[in-house]
N, C-alpha and C positions, 0 to 999 in steps of 0.2 A: 579617535581612530583605534587607539589601544585598549579602550576599554569594551571590548565586543561582549555581547550576551551569550556567546557560544564558547562552549568547551574547547580545548587544545585539539581533541580529536576531530571536532566539527570542522576546526579552521584547517587542519592538516588535509581532511578529506575534501573539503571545498577548494582549497588551493592546488592541492595535487589528486585530483580524482583517478580513481583506478578503473580499468576496463571500459572507459568511454569508447564510444563507436565514432570514430575520426574518418574512417572510410565510407564509401556508399553502401548503404544497406545491403543492395544487391551484390555486393562483392564479398561479403563476410558471410560464408556457408553457416547456415543454422537449422537447427531441427525445430525450434518453436520460436514463435513471434507474439508478443503482446503490446498493445497500445492501449493506455488509459489516461484519461485526464480531459481537461477544457483548454484548449488552446486560447480562448477568449479571456480567460483569467490568468493566462500565462503559465499554467502548470499542465504541462504534457509529458507523458513518459512513454518511450518505446524501450523494449526489453527483447533482447535476442538470446537464445541460449543453444548450446551444443550439449547433446546427450549421448552417453554410451553406457549400456547395460543399467539403464534408469538412474544414472548418476550424472550431475551436471558437471561437465569437464571444462566448459568455457562460457563465458558470457560477455556481451557487449550491450550497452545502453546509451541513450542519448535523451536529454531533457530540454525543456524550455523554462523549467522551474527555478526556484531561488537558491539561496546558498544552503538552506536546510535540506531541500529536495536533492541537491546534487551530492551534499555529504551523506544522506541517508542512502542514497542509491550506491554510492561508491563503496560504503562498507558493507551494505547488503550483497553487492556483486563479489566482493572477497569471501563473505561468510558462505555463500552457497556453492563455491567451487569445491568440489570432491563431495557433495551432499547428495543424498538421494533424493529424487524429486518428490517423493511421498512426504519426506522431512521439510523440505524447502517449501513446500506448498501450506505448510502449517506456521510458517515464520507469520510473527505478528509485528506491527509498528512499534509496540512496546519493546520487543526484542531488539529492534534496530536502534531505538532511542537509548536503550540501556548500554549498547556497544558503543554509541557516540558520547556516554557520560552526560546524557540529557540534552534536551532542547528547550528553548523559551516556550511557555504555554501556548503563545500564539502561532507558533510554528509547528506543532505537532502534526497538525492536518498535513503537511508538506510531506511527512514521512511515509504516509500511506501509499502514495503513488508508486514507489518501487515494489512494494510487496504485492499490489494489486497487479502491476503489469507483470511481475514474475508469475502469479496465478495464470494470467490470462496466456502467458507464454507456455506454461506447462500444459494448459487445458489445449492449447493449438498443438503442441507435440502430442499430446494423447490422442487427440482428435485424429490426427494424421496417420496414427498408428492403429486407429479402430479400436480404441481403448476407452473405458469409462474414466469421466472426470473424477477428482477427489473432491469437487465441491460437496460441501456439508461435512466434510471430515476435518476441516480446519477448525481451530479453536474459536468459539463464540465467546464474545464479551458479554456479561450480563451488565445491562445498564440500570435497569430497574429490578432491584432485589425483592422489593414487595411482590411484583407480579411476574417475575422471571423474564422479562423483556430483554431481548439480546439485541446486538448491534446488527445481526442479520435481519431482525424483525424490523428495525429502523430502516435498513437499507431497501428492504422490500416496500415499505410504505413509502420511502422516498420515489421509488421507481414508479410507485402507482399513483404519485402526484402530490402526496403530503408533504407540506413545506413548514407548517405552523404548529407550534405546540397543541394547540386545540385539534388539529387534524391527526397529529399523532395519537392523542389521548383517545380520540373517536375510534380510531383503527385498531389501537393496541393495549388500550387501557393503561398505558404507561403512566406513572405519576398520580394516579388517581386514589392511592392509599396515602403516601406520606408526601410525596411531590418532590423529594430531596434529590430526584435523578434529573430535573428539568435542565440545569446548567450543562450537565455531561451529555444528555440527549441532544440539545441544540448544537454543541460542539461538534458531534458526530454528524448531524445534519449538513453542518458547514462543510465538513470533509466531504460528504456526498456530493454538495454543490460543486466541489473543485473536481470531483472525479466524473461526474455524469453531465454537468449543464454545459 
């Protein structure tokens, strides 16, 4: 039990998570709400934000996720306090993993729940205010450098029903040049499975 695969930062945020929603959601006044994930897989995230002058002033969250999801969202919740919503929207899982001093490779997909739920909460806030989403302004990760296929392209393919490498290649042409992106692309598809199935 002493030889965890997790950094001390992950262990600290898992055992003492910050900004968790312990009360009933309806009693914590919020300006934006985001829910993402798949309860059947055990990974689902609720994110509530309070915003003043386009700055996140407070946040609460709740998850049914694992230690990585809990630690990732805990540190994310600390990071975004005092941050403009336009900047918070651009945070990527890699930013959170770096703040945690890394995660085991098979747990990286858990770190996407918090940032996706955060974007959903910001989108909810903007929609309530009658404002345009920041969607499309967040950083896109290039998965296939040969053909410039991004994680957004894969996400859209997933939403349209593509699940296999062959389906992805047919829709996006990903990996048809050198094929070195296959492993990373399929890891992304696994993340989308946790988010959308």
